[in-house]
VOGU-3710 file (C-alpha; in Angstrom, 3 decimals, decimal comma):
1> mlksifkvat> 98,568/-90,397/90,497  100,532/-90,324/87,247  98,328/-87,750/85,608  97,537/-84,211/86,614  93,954/-83,182/86,982  91,965/-80,338/85,580  88,334/-79,541/86,337  85,835/-77,574/84,393  82,310/-76,978/85,663  79,578/-75,771/83,343
11> iltlllssfv> 76,351/-74,316/84,734  74,380/-74,692/81,523  74,852/-78,444/81,428  75,106/-78,898/85,189  78,318/-80,809/84,752  81,684/-80,859/86,402  84,464/-81,726/83,969  87,701/-82,995/85,335  91,167/-84,306/84,959  93,279/-82,909/82,206
21> vkaqkcgtdh> 96,927/-83,527/81,815  97,959/-79,871/81,660  97,185/-77,722/84,714  95,008/-74,674/84,216  92,920/-72,450/86,458  89,235/-73,241/86,028  87,011/-70,176/86,264  83,793/-72,005/85,486  84,444/-74,345/88,385  84,263/-71,345/90,687
31> svyeqmlqdp> 81,021/-70,231/89,020  79,259/-73,438/90,072  79,910/-72,613/93,692  78,917/-68,982/93,195  75,632/-70,095/91,644  75,029/-72,307/94,651  75,545/-69,345/96,998  72,977/-67,302/95,061  70,371/-70,068/94,891  68,422/-70,076/98,188
41> asrkqldkiy> 67,050/-73,592/97,703  70,417/-75,152/96,881  72,119/-73,141/99,598  69,596/-74,297/102,189  70,023/-77,949/101,164  73,789/-77,789/101,339  73,835/-75,784/104,563  71,875/-78,540/106,251  74,020/-81,323/104,849  77,348/-79,657/105,621
51> nqaqlsasss> 76,293/-78,571/109,105  75,171/-82,095/109,910  78,472/-83,415/108,573  80,515/-81,277/110,960  78,463/-82,511/113,937  78,307/-86,204/113,027  80,521/-88,468/115,085  82,991/-90,707/113,315  81,864/-94,295/113,242  83,583/-97,302/111,768
61> kaptivvpvv> 80,422/-99,358/112,395  78,060/-97,324/110,226  75,531/-99,428/108,287  76,783/-99,981/104,758  74,981/-98,038/102,036  74,761/-100,087/98,828  74,601/-98,215/95,511  73,293/-100,203/92,485  75,395/-99,373/89,420  74,922/-99,835/85,691
71> vhvihsngvg> 77,907/-99,284/83,396  77,123/-98,279/79,814  80,070/-99,095/77,538  79,932/-96,757/74,540  82,415/-98,181/72,027  83,056/-97,610/68,325  83,079/-100,835/66,319  84,886/-102,578/69,156  87,310/-99,791/70,075  86,761/-99,228/73,788
81> nislaqiqdg> 84,529/-102,278/74,209  86,246/-103,227/77,472  85,853/-106,567/79,201  83,562/-107,438/82,074  86,697/-108,145/84,109  87,917/-104,559/83,657  84,465/-103,217/84,533  84,421/-105,225/87,766  87,981/-104,156/88,533  86,865/-100,536/88,317
91> idkinrdfnk> 84,044/-101,215/90,779  86,495/-102,950/93,122  88,882/-99,985/93,046  86,129/-97,498/93,933  85,036/-99,705/96,812  88,568/-99,919/98,197  88,948/-96,133/98,074  85,562/-95,414/99,633  86,012/-97,971/102,379  89,629/-97,247/103,302
101> tnadtsqirs> 90,975/-100,632/102,250  93,318/-99,178/99,619  96,897/-100,191/100,353  98,304/-96,671/99,938  96,542/-95,333/103,073  99,918/-96,006/104,695  101,277/-93,000/102,787  98,914/-90,504/104,468  100,988/-88,067/106,521  100,598/-88,300/110,289
111> vfaslsgrad> 98,972/-84,857/110,565  96,003/-86,180/108,547  96,035/-89,931/109,282  93,585/-89,732/112,207  91,121/-87,738/110,040  90,888/-90,381/107,311  87,352/-91,711/107,087  85,692/-94,912/105,925  82,533/-94,208/103,950  80,891/-97,622/104,319
121> iefrlakidp> 79,444/-97,099/100,843  79,576/-100,088/98,537  79,029/-99,979/94,787  77,560/-103,119/93,221  76,786/-103,910/89,592  73,050/-104,438/89,162  71,868/-108,017/88,639  68,288/-107,213/87,610  67,590/-104,731/84,810  64,687/-102,233/84,589
131> ngqctqgvtr> 62,528/-104,874/82,872  63,089/-107,397/85,647  65,482/-109,461/83,533  68,829/-110,916/84,559  71,766/-108,597/83,839  75,478/-108,259/84,507  74,935/-104,552/85,191  76,471/-103,646/81,828  75,069/-102,368/78,533  77,052/-101,991/75,333
141> vnsylsfdkr> 76,356/-99,492/72,562  78,255/-99,180/69,281  78,358/-95,493/68,401  80,621/-92,824/66,950  79,600/-90,758/70,010  82,250/-92,691/71,929  84,735/-90,099/70,682  84,897/-86,427/71,668  81,312/-86,004/72,857  79,728/-85,051/76,149
151> nevkalaqwd> 76,117/-85,428/77,269  75,059/-86,865/73,891  76,251/-90,299/75,048  73,751/-90,362/77,905  70,783/-90,599/75,543  72,243/-93,764/73,988  71,743/-95,855/77,115  70,170/-94,799/80,374  68,491/-96,674/83,208  66,093/-95,171/85,733
161> enkyfnvwlv> 68,115/-92,804/87,956  65,736/-93,513/90,844  66,997/-97,096/90,838  70,488/-97,161/89,308  73,628/-95,041/89,406  74,520/-94,564/85,714  78,114/-94,656/84,495  79,005/-94,023/80,848  82,421/-95,219/79,625  83,741/-93,685/76,397
171> nsiqssggtg> 86,944/-93,462/74,376  87,379/-89,707/74,702  85,504/-86,642/75,968  85,131/-83,270/74,332  86,776/-80,554/76,390  84,485/-77,886/77,792  87,231/-75,288/77,800  90,906/-74,771/78,417  93,702/-77,068/77,341  94,576/-80,663/78,129
181> ttlgyaqfpf> 92,660/-83,908/78,004  89,352/-84,305/79,822  89,231/-87,684/81,542  85,831/-87,545/83,213  83,001/-85,390/84,490  80,187/-85,688/86,997  76,992/-83,973/88,110  76,297/-82,545/91,576  73,038/-83,510/93,319  72,511/-79,875/94,358
191> stnssslnty> 72,509/-78,834/90,685  70,113/-81,590/89,660  66,367/-81,150/89,240  63,560/-83,053/87,557  64,560/-81,812/84,091  68,213/-82,788/84,479  67,793/-86,013/86,433  68,242/-88,074/83,276  71,859/-86,879/83,037  72,813/-87,660/86,637
201> givvrndewg> 75,888/-89,878/86,904  79,437/-89,813/85,584  81,068/-89,993/82,142  84,614/-91,369/82,201  87,167/-92,467/79,639  87,464/-96,261/79,641  91,238/-96,002/80,107  90,583/-94,404/83,523  88,265/-97,182/84,714  90,008/-99,762/86,908
211> glgtalggng> 93,522/-101,011/86,287  93,101/-103,744/83,657  92,748/-103,780/79,881  92,733/-100,252/78,460  93,480/-98,878/81,961  96,347/-101,265/82,691  98,472/-99,840/85,492  95,971/-97,109/86,384  94,771/-96,409/89,912  91,142/-95,511/89,169
221> rtvthemghc> 91,284/-92,261/91,156  89,553/-90,309/88,383  86,408/-92,298/89,146  86,791/-91,931/92,932  87,078/-88,159/92,516  83,974/-88,003/90,265  81,929/-90,153/92,626  82,741/-87,660/95,358  81,224/-84,872/93,260  78,097/-86,945/92,625
231> fnllhtfqsg> 77,604/-87,053/96,412  78,111/-83,285/96,927  81,830/-83,047/97,644  83,547/-79,888/96,403  87,233/-79,488/95,629  89,556/-79,019/98,571  90,685/-75,750/96,944  87,121/-74,556/96,258  86,994/-70,716/96,221  90,481/-70,374/97,675
241> cgsscsnsgd> 91,369/-69,863/101,335  88,062/-68,208/102,291  87,369/-67,332/105,904  85,681/-69,773/108,292  85,822/-73,430/107,271  82,084/-73,800/107,942  80,942/-71,326/105,287  83,764/-70,934/102,737  86,178/-73,038/100,726  84,959/-76,601/100,417
251> ricdtppaan> 83,002/-76,082/103,696  84,596/-79,184/105,216  86,379/-78,409/108,476  88,761/-81,361/108,536  90,232/-80,473/105,122  92,503/-77,432/105,463  91,816/-74,637/102,938  93,937/-74,428/99,794  94,385/-71,275/97,744  94,322/-73,017/94,375
261> etfgctlsnn> 94,616/-76,322/92,625  98,048/-77,923/92,626  99,483/-80,779/90,619  102,105/-83,426/91,156  102,863/-84,124/94,824  104,786/-81,302/96,487  104,360/-82,156/100,173  105,639/-78,783/101,300  102,692/-76,923/99,745  100,976/-74,668/102,312
271> tcsndasgps> 98,949/-72,084/100,404  96,647/-70,804/103,198  97,341/-69,617/106,751  93,776/-69,598/108,166  93,588/-73,361/108,675  92,359/-73,000/112,277  89,505/-70,581/111,491  85,972/-71,564/112,543  85,173/-75,006/113,995  88,269/-76,413/112,329
281> afstnvpdqm> 89,832/-79,767/113,093  93,170/-77,950/113,203  94,484/-75,731/115,990  97,387/-74,424/113,934  98,533/-73,942/110,383  99,073/-77,245/108,501  100,169/-78,196/104,963  97,642/-78,499/102,150  95,890/-81,870/102,228  96,975/-83,097/98,827
291> enymsyddcq> 96,303/-86,683/99,944  92,595/-85,943/99,558  90,694/-87,534/96,682  89,074/-84,145/95,979  92,385/-82,426/95,266  94,146/-82,418/91,887  97,372/-83,859/93,226  98,992/-87,137/92,284  99,136/-88,524/95,819  95,445/-89,060/96,619
301> ymftqnqvnv> 94,765/-91,644/99,315  91,844/-90,525/101,494  88,486/-88,962/102,214  88,158/-87,232/105,588  85,506/-88,247/108,079  83,511/-85,064/107,466  83,595/-85,722/103,708  82,281/-89,208/104,457  79,473/-87,672/106,503  78,533/-85,327/103,631
311> mrsslsnsay> 78,344/-88,205/101,150  76,310/-90,449/103,429  73,990/-87,578/104,329  73,462/-86,762/100,644  72,530/-90,347/99,843  69,835/-90,391/102,529  68,635/-86,774/102,320  65,017/-86,020/101,434  66,241/-83,183/99,215  67,421/-85,884/96,785
321> pwmqnmvsas> 64,549/-88,404/96,654  66,026/-90,303/93,712  69,107/-91,175/95,772  66,998/-92,087/98,790  65,059/-94,556/96,687  68,179/-95,828/94,903  69,787/-97,028/98,139  66,556/-98,214/99,800  66,222/-101,839/100,883  63,317/-102,441/98,485
331> nlvatgtndn> 65,300/-101,112/95,530  68,297/-103,274/96,377  65,989/-106,279/96,070  64,522/-104,903/92,810  68,000/-104,448/91,295  69,509/-107,682/92,632  72,093/-105,864/94,752  70,824/-106,940/98,169  73,020/-109,160/100,348  70,843/-112,239/99,919
341> yvpqtcspia> 70,574/-112,127/96,152  71,506/-115,451/94,509  73,441/-114,807/91,248  71,772/-116,105/88,082  73,176/-117,096/84,693  71,869/-114,422/82,340  70,742/-114,781/78,747  73,153/-113,353/76,180  72,325/-110,161/74,303  73,126/-110,152/70,583
351> hietptrvll> 75,351/-107,196/69,829  77,224/-106,850/66,556  78,048/-103,727/64,571  75,910/-100,619/64,170  72,503/-101,680/62,740  72,585/-98,715/60,330  75,879/-99,840/58,771  75,807/-100,890/55,103  77,790/-103,961/54,028  78,913/-103,907/50,367
361> acvgdtitfs> 79,956/-106,907/48,272  80,164/-108,240/44,713  78,050/-111,024/43,295  79,808/-114,287/44,102  81,852/-112,948/46,999  82,138/-115,086/50,105  81,073/-112,988/53,084  81,963/-114,104/56,606  79,982/-112,801/59,555  81,288/-112,729/63,105
371> dnytyngpvq> 79,728/-112,569/66,537  82,246/-110,230/68,108  80,326/-108,303/70,717  77,559/-110,439/72,251  77,460/-109,925/76,017  75,489/-110,457/79,262  75,747/-114,251/79,341  77,185/-117,379/77,679  75,882/-118,339/74,221  74,550/-121,850/73,690
381> synwsfpgas> 73,177/-121,464/70,163  73,147/-119,079/67,202  70,374/-118,350/64,739  71,410/-116,494/61,567  69,060/-115,769/58,676  70,323/-114,621/55,245  67,417/-114,244/52,780  68,709/-114,442/49,207  72,055/-116,008/50,139  73,461/-119,496/50,124
391> pstssaanps> 73,118/-120,867/52,702  70,070/-118,901/53,814  70,348/-119,922/57,473  73,144/-120,932/59,808  73,710/-121,995/63,409  77,476/-121,365/63,277  79,139/-118,672/65,361  80,912/-117,236/62,295  79,024/-118,305/59,135  80,048/-117,661/55,515
401> vvyttpgkyn> 77,524/-117,042/52,732  77,436/-116,149/49,023  74,964/-113,906/47,164  74,591/-114,794/43,478  72,095/-112,091/42,493  72,610/-108,327/42,819  70,230/-106,508/45,126  69,611/-105,125/48,594  69,380/-107,666/51,409  69,011/-107,799/55,179
411> ytfavsgqng> 70,146/-110,420/57,613  69,102/-111,163/61,172  71,013/-112,557/64,102  69,905/-113,950/67,440  71,534/-115,887/70,258  70,171/-118,143/72,988  71,440/-119,010/76,438  70,933/-121,965/78,728  67,349/-120,993/79,539  66,481/-121,100/75,846
421> tssqfisqni> 65,444/-117,453/75,635  66,708/-115,613/72,556  67,942/-112,061/72,718  66,762/-109,351/70,367  67,226/-109,668/66,617  69,574/-107,317/64,828  69,141/-106,490/61,129  71,672/-104,908/58,809  71,753/-103,857/55,164  73,751/-105,773/52,564
431> ivtdgsntpy> 74,065/-104,350/49,037  75,387/-106,731/46,404  76,396/-105,430/42,972  77,412/-107,170/39,748  80,902/-105,981/38,883  80,706/-107,557/35,415  77,520/-105,716/34,445  78,282/-102,032/35,032  75,237/-99,855/34,212  77,002/-96,577/33,277
441> dgvlyeegfq> 79,795/-95,485/30,948  82,529/-93,162/32,243  82,697/-91,240/28,966  79,875/-89,200/30,475  77,887/-90,029/33,595  75,653/-87,295/34,966  73,162/-87,270/37,848  70,887/-84,315/38,588  68,771/-86,090/41,245  65,591/-85,324/39,301
451> nalqvfnefi> 64,237/-88,865/39,228  63,343/-89,874/42,783  62,934/-93,586/42,016  66,239/-93,735/40,141  68,086/-92,049/43,000  66,505/-94,404/45,533  67,356/-97,517/43,509  70,861/-96,596/42,373  72,487/-94,572/45,153  73,718/-96,097/48,402
461> venptgntkw> 73,392/-93,898/51,476  75,582/-94,758/54,455  74,056/-93,671/57,754  76,412/-95,017/60,456  75,177/-92,660/63,168  71,452/-93,335/62,840  70,746/-89,601/62,793  70,184/-87,456/59,709  71,483/-88,655/56,347  71,814/-87,647/52,717
471> ertttagfns> 68,355/-87,460/51,159  66,882/-86,207/47,915  65,179/-82,840/48,340  62,963/-80,766/46,071  63,509/-77,540/48,038  66,679/-76,556/46,170  68,827/-77,440/43,177  71,485/-76,035/40,885  69,358/-74,554/38,098  66,925/-77,363/38,850
481> tasfklnnna> 64,257/-78,417/41,309  66,073/-81,231/43,146  69,392/-82,108/44,756  70,930/-84,263/47,496  70,748/-82,617/50,945  72,376/-83,264/54,309  70,582/-81,644/57,241  73,792/-80,494/58,881  72,736/-77,578/61,085  74,183/-79,034/64,283
491> rsgttftqgf> 72,100/-76,887/66,596  68,958/-76,230/64,609  66,639/-74,873/67,280  66,310/-77,560/69,926  66,672/-80,420/67,444  69,902/-82,408/67,323  70,852/-82,989/63,686  74,504/-83,526/62,760  76,886/-83,512/65,709  80,533/-82,522/65,588
501> gevesfitps> 82,479/-85,419/64,061  79,612/-87,240/62,358  80,357/-88,606/58,890  77,573/-89,185/56,366  78,255/-90,586/52,888  76,570/-91,548/49,668  77,873/-93,847/46,936  77,315/-93,640/43,195  76,263/-96,586/41,055  79,043/-98,506/39,290
511> idmsnvtnpk> 80,641/-96,711/36,335  82,684/-98,316/33,541  85,959/-96,367/33,219  87,742/-98,888/30,978  87,286/-96,786/27,842  88,205/-93,402/29,375  91,428/-91,432/29,636  91,925/-88,433/31,939  88,811/-89,211/33,963  87,352/-86,419/36,102
521> lefevayrkr> 84,651/-86,036/38,723  82,866/-82,772/39,451  79,729/-81,557/41,179  78,013/-78,429/42,417  77,858/-77,912/46,184  75,955/-75,354/48,260  77,067/-74,928/51,869  77,156/-72,260/54,543  79,153/-72,017/57,755  77,290/-71,876/61,016
531> stsssdyiei> 80,043/-69,995/62,835  83,608/-68,852/62,285  84,781/-72,113/63,869  82,843/-74,349/61,448  85,312/-76,739/59,819  83,207/-79,185/57,787  84,918/-80,866/54,842  84,188/-83,284/51,991  86,244/-86,335/51,067  86,121/-88,214/47,762
541> qssidcgktw> 86,920/-91,935/47,657  86,785/-94,590/44,951  86,372/-98,361/44,916  86,948/-100,943/42,179  85,685/-103,971/44,136  81,980/-103,224/44,662  82,661/-101,053/47,698  84,545/-103,545/49,860  87,616/-101,295/49,990  88,031/-97,581/49,357
551> inrwsftnsd> 90,933/-95,340/48,313  91,095/-91,685/49,349  91,180/-89,436/46,275  90,626/-85,824/47,277  89,493/-83,580/50,102  87,695/-80,231/50,007  87,818/-77,941/53,047  84,935/-75,651/53,877  86,829/-72,759/52,301  86,621/-74,697/49,002
561> ivgsngisqa> 82,855/-75,109/49,220  81,468/-72,138/51,148  81,887/-69,591/48,346  80,331/-66,259/49,303  77,532/-67,790/51,375  78,960/-66,462/54,624  77,859/-67,446/58,109  74,396/-68,046/59,543  72,869/-70,147/62,309  69,524/-70,219/60,520
571> dftptsssqw> 68,844/-73,296/58,379  70,550/-72,773/55,021  68,669/-73,332/51,768  70,251/-72,040/48,533  67,924/-69,810/46,525  70,074/-68,933/43,490  72,763/-70,498/41,304  75,300/-68,006/42,686  75,178/-69,857/46,005  76,601/-73,015/44,423
581> ekvsvftfqg> 80,306/-73,803/43,984  81,706/-76,198/41,378  84,380/-78,569/42,702  86,428/-80,956/40,557  88,741/-83,906/41,093  91,438/-84,577/38,484  93,683/-87,124/40,191  92,271/-90,379/38,867  94,716/-90,825/35,977  96,718/-94,011/36,302
591> nlngqsnvmf> 94,476/-95,389/39,031  91,112/-95,922/37,375  92,119/-96,382/33,727  91,048/-99,796/32,537  88,703/-100,363/35,486  85,223/-101,446/34,465  83,566/-101,271/37,907  84,237/-97,955/39,661  82,139/-96,526/42,486  82,647/-93,092/44,040
601> kikfnsrdgn> 81,897/-92,188/47,650  81,218/-88,601/48,730  81,841/-88,267/52,484  80,718/-85,194/54,387  82,495/-84,675/57,707  80,321/-82,530/59,970  82,156/-80,074/62,189  79,605/-77,601/63,525  78,493/-76,215/60,165  75,209/-75,646/58,356
611> nayidnlkvf> 73,242/-77,597/55,744  74,942/-78,941/52,596  73,554/-79,696/49,127  75,093/-81,520/46,154  73,803/-81,450/42,568  74,838/-81,999/38,956  77,265/-84,819/39,759  79,372/-85,758/36,711  82,011/-88,351/35,880  83,537/-87,883/32,441
621> gtaivgveen> 86,659/-88,243/30,344  88,046/-88,687/26,856  86,669/-91,773/25,163  89,128/-94,126/23,483  86,948/-94,578/20,414  89,194/-94,383/17,354  91,706/-96,921/18,601  89,007/-99,307/19,674  87,138/-99,022/16,395  90,332/-99,858/14,536
631> slsqlnvliy> 90,991/-102,832/16,771  87,468/-104,119/16,227  87,093/-102,987/12,612  86,896/-106,633/11,607  83,480/-106,795/13,229  81,966/-104,727/10,408  79,306/-103,312/12,732  76,159/-102,003/11,052  73,033/-100,474/12,611  69,919/-100,025/10,476
641> pnptrgnftl> 67,648/-98,254/10,089  69,465/-95,336/11,700  67,682/-93,057/12,581  64,956/-95,418/13,714  61,356/-94,938/14,804  60,970/-98,366/16,388  62,994/-101,577/16,014  66,518/-101,631/14,600  68,956/-104,337/13,555  72,461/-104,802/14,912
651> sfdnnssqpv> 74,711/-106,635/12,420  78,346/-107,644/12,924  80,879/-110,275/11,872  82,517/-112,392/14,563  85,962/-113,700/13,627  87,157/-114,583/17,123  86,436/-117,198/19,764  86,372/-114,508/22,490  83,007/-113,705/24,174  81,081/-110,712/22,835
661> sayltdltgr> 79,054/-108,143/24,794  76,713/-105,568/23,264  74,582/-102,955/24,988  72,949/-99,581/24,441  73,520/-96,501/26,627  72,044/-93,017/26,784  74,125/-89,824/26,671  74,879/-90,043/30,408  76,355/-93,515/30,012  73,426/-95,258/31,677
671> rminminaes> 72,931/-98,732/30,243  69,432/-98,958/28,747  69,362/-102,302/26,908  71,585/-105,372/27,231  71,691/-107,021/23,820  74,457/-109,607/24,253  75,894/-110,406/27,687  79,443/-111,792/27,305  78,395/-114,676/25,068  80,709/-116,962/23,095
681> lvkgnhkqli> 79,329/-116,805/19,552  80,106/-118,954/16,542  82,238/-117,326/13,880  80,413/-115,579/11,084  77,802/-112,871/10,627  75,273/-112,199/13,380  72,116/-110,128/13,162  69,934/-109,209/16,128  66,624/-107,335/15,996  66,369/-104,876/18,881
691> nseslhsgiy> 63,079/-103,450/20,149  63,607/-99,746/20,877  59,976/-98,737/21,331  60,580/-98,116/25,062  63,212/-95,475/24,274  62,440/-91,771/24,173  63,522/-89,716/21,194  67,195/-88,792/21,357  70,778/-89,898/20,783  72,064/-93,234/22,116
701> fvvieqagsr> 75,226/-95,311/21,749  75,547/-98,965/20,784  78,646/-100,427/22,440  80,209/-103,762/21,396  83,064/-105,250/23,433  85,372/-108,164/22,742  88,752/-109,165/24,182  89,134/-105,938/26,182  88,383/-103,626/23,226  85,223/-101,925/22,136
711> tvkklvvq> 83,542/-100,110/19,305  80,886/-97,437/19,752  78,197/-96,521/17,201  75,728/-93,673/17,480  72,017/-94,435/17,205  69,333/-91,799/16,697  65,804/-92,614/17,890  63,112/-90,373/16,387
//
């Protein structure tokens, strides 16, 4: 092996973590075995299995045990979405190792060669799924949980453990302790009960599966090692040298005891001197058996015959009824893994990007959709539906459409195979905005989240994980009764809210910054750490193209936002203004000046913290009024009556052939009335009667724009 191995076992999750690049003693691994010794039921089960293993005769003619397998590929927008060929290559490598057909058996030293055993256990990808439908034995899930998670991935895709052996392939695995990189972990049968059966199986990095694609050049021994654990094999160095081979160490008498884990391939290692104790296969002291798949060494080539007996006994033992059923003849027929099964051509399963993802675009943009991830069978036809777009339907594999009206849209996608059966439909959100008709002015935009309907209609919430998201709440606010809240208490009771690494964002409506210098963004935030290790942070981004692309502007660490709120695992709700911190961004100068369609994204990166709240969001700057009024002084703008109690008249002289726009905003910059929308007017005086009866009493601004300049007049409504 090219990589060293490190194991970590955790009683609370009934897992055995393994394989890290840097060697380290694993105390929790020892605790699994100690727990087994103190548990009478588990001890009795294992005693029986291990005792039978020592007595069983070696047989190269044992009936083959077939294990139906389903591989769940957990990728992240295509990263780690490995091919079916790589998945099958991983299965082939396990089968070679378990059945002693691996070419490197020739490297087993002579002292151990006669002890090498053939398991006669064959792993086969399922051909019939739990619903009785044709399958390739593979599912694919697009999720951020593909990175640095553990058991969370198992809830994303899971088939009945009584019928299938579940494998979850991910991009990376969160370490359960120590240093180094965790490459995989498994679950022992003896530590599995009815409440933990739904986590039985192995989680492995996709670059450790097989030797193709992301694992090019690999030997797949991580998976072989983990499979051994799933069938009750302990490490060869389990609990050190021990005493008798029948009741200490790994309790296998044809693997000599080893004092501790070793790495690399030092053939002279001989860490114990009691190799011949008990009913041992050895009559004298021998080197450590680093060739064994259950060691941590880089030269793994074999299981011993007694290890084979333990695995076969575990698969057929009444103590583990789910495994008995899994390998039964009737279940092999039910899963399409029996010898006589005739392979079928399966229907494809439509699989694109995360259904909760939001796609942003401008009016008039050409949007191209792609079928990148459909799997399970060949596609014969496509069926796309785009309500509100042109065209509204398509049968192309990669169609292009245009939306001419701003709004929120969904689209659906289905595929059909040779039997004419369509897979499931997938719907996603598309939000189209009009970049030429920006509703708010950057001189002063302010949002206090008081108006529920306005927040719902104007703010875009990105929820890529499908879990909790930013939502308006009336339980807290900064000197108000409402704010935006993210339920971020990662371990709130027994409820999973935000996991470590989740990112949840919300996006402001478009803001016109073309008449603003020194623009700023600020807001109030209330946040509390959950522990001293909480490291949540907020990022600010901006877009000038309706949200298609984003530029990073600023980042606030949790020390910037926590204030004096301290640490608490209880759900955090601010109860006074002193629990809010004002944060400001001042770095927009030179980047947003002159831009008439600016959107801001507030991204919260969850890293084991507590709830977060945002309120009193402002975008503001110095208005370029005097210069613009001089440049447009020839318009001779008049507003009368002013103040007004109802209608008013807008009068101006047009001396240019350039289009004219005129609109009315409130003090926050929100556009209330469009009076003239970029129209080319004849030269001369123009008067327009404006109905203002729908306006509340207050101060408003009439804005007239022409040829990149503007004039602003104050209007008072009584």
